[in-house]
C-alpha positions in Angstrom: 87.8 101.0 107.3 86.6 99.5 110.6 86.7 96.0 109.0 90.2 96.6 107.7 91.7 97.9 110.9 89.3 96.7 113.6 90.0 94.1 116.2 88.9 91.2 114.1 86.1 90.0 116.3 82.7 89.5 114.8 84.1 90.3 111.4 82.2 89.0 108.3 84.0 87.1 105.6 85.8 89.3 103.1 83.8 90.6 100.2 84.1 89.5 96.5 83.0 92.8 95.2 83.1 96.4 96.6 81.3 99.2 94.8 82.6 102.7 95.6 80.4 105.8 94.8 81.4 108.0 97.7 83.4 111.1 98.7 85.7 111.6 95.7 88.4 113.2 97.8 88.8 110.0 99.8 88.8 107.4 97.0 92.4 106.3 97.6 91.6 105.8 101.3 88.7 103.5 100.4 90.7 101.5 97.9 93.6 101.2 100.4 91.1 99.9 103.0 90.1 97.2 100.5 93.5 96.3 99.1 95.6 96.7 102.2 93.7 94.1 104.2 92.5 90.6 103.2 89.7 91.1 105.9 87.8 93.4 103.6 88.4 92.2 100.0 89.6 88.8 99.2 92.5 88.2 96.7 91.1 88.3 93.2 88.2 90.5 94.5 86.9 93.5 92.5 86.5 97.1 93.4 84.3 99.1 91.1 84.7 102.9 91.4 82.1 105.2 89.9 82.6 108.6 88.1 86.3 108.2 87.4 86.0 110.4 84.2 83.8 113.0 86.0 81.7 114.4 83.2 84.7 114.2 80.8 86.5 116.9 82.8 89.2 114.4 84.0 90.5 114.3 80.4 90.8 118.0 80.3 92.4 118.0 83.7 94.9 115.4 82.7 96.0 117.1 79.5 95.8 120.7 80.7 93.5 121.2 77.8 91.7 124.2 79.3 93.6 127.4 79.8 92.6 130.1 82.2 91.3 132.1 79.2 89.1 129.1 78.2 87.7 128.8 81.7 87.0 132.5 81.9 85.3 132.4 78.5 83.2 129.3 79.5 82.1 131.1 82.7 81.2 134.4 81.0 77.5 133.7 80.5 77.0 131.8 83.8 75.4 133.1 86.9 77.3 132.9 90.2 75.7 129.5 91.2 76.7 128.0 87.9 80.2 129.3 88.1 80.6 127.7 91.6 79.3 124.4 90.3 81.6 124.6 87.3 84.7 125.3 89.5 83.7 122.5 91.9 83.3 120.1 89.0 86.8 121.0 87.7 88.3 120.7 91.2 86.8 117.2 91.6 88.0 116.3 88.1 91.5 117.1 89.3 91.0 114.8 92.3 89.8 112.0 90.0 92.8 112.5 87.8 95.1 112.1 90.9 93.2 109.0 91.9 93.4 107.5 88.4 97.1 108.2 88.1 97.8 106.7 91.5 95.8 103.5 91.2 97.2 102.5 87.8 100.7 102.6 89.4 99.7 100.4 92.3 101.3 96.9 91.8 98.8 95.3 94.2 96.0 95.7 91.6 95.1 95.5 88.0 92.9 98.3 86.6 90.5 98.7 83.6 88.6 101.9 83.0 85.3 101.6 81.2 84.5 104.9 79.4 80.7 104.6 79.9 78.8 107.6 81.2 81.0 109.2 83.8 83.5 106.3 83.8 83.9 103.1 85.9 87.2 101.7 87.1 87.2 98.0 87.6 90.1 97.2 90.0 91.1 93.6 90.7 93.1 92.8 93.8 96.1 90.6 93.0 
């Protein structure tokens, strides 16, 4: 962010590739910092975002596949710590779904999602 919005002094050349595996609640901010400024990522540069399918839960979040009854049933045999982890995972999956939906609509980029492991988005700046 400092490169994108800084004073421009002592700024390195823009990157060809940026890999993002960071705070999932701020992914759109990170991508905006790269796409919104040619100081950070050059035109034609790539952004790779990790975990965009978040343990497969993003697909459930997107389609509303899990009802409250399904969630309650899945949490029935979990201890309190496991329930908190499960709820956190579903909350982050919702954030990832919002990110995926927003980035695919951004005309400044082209996006491909690779469904390997927890998912990778390859985003090319136009």
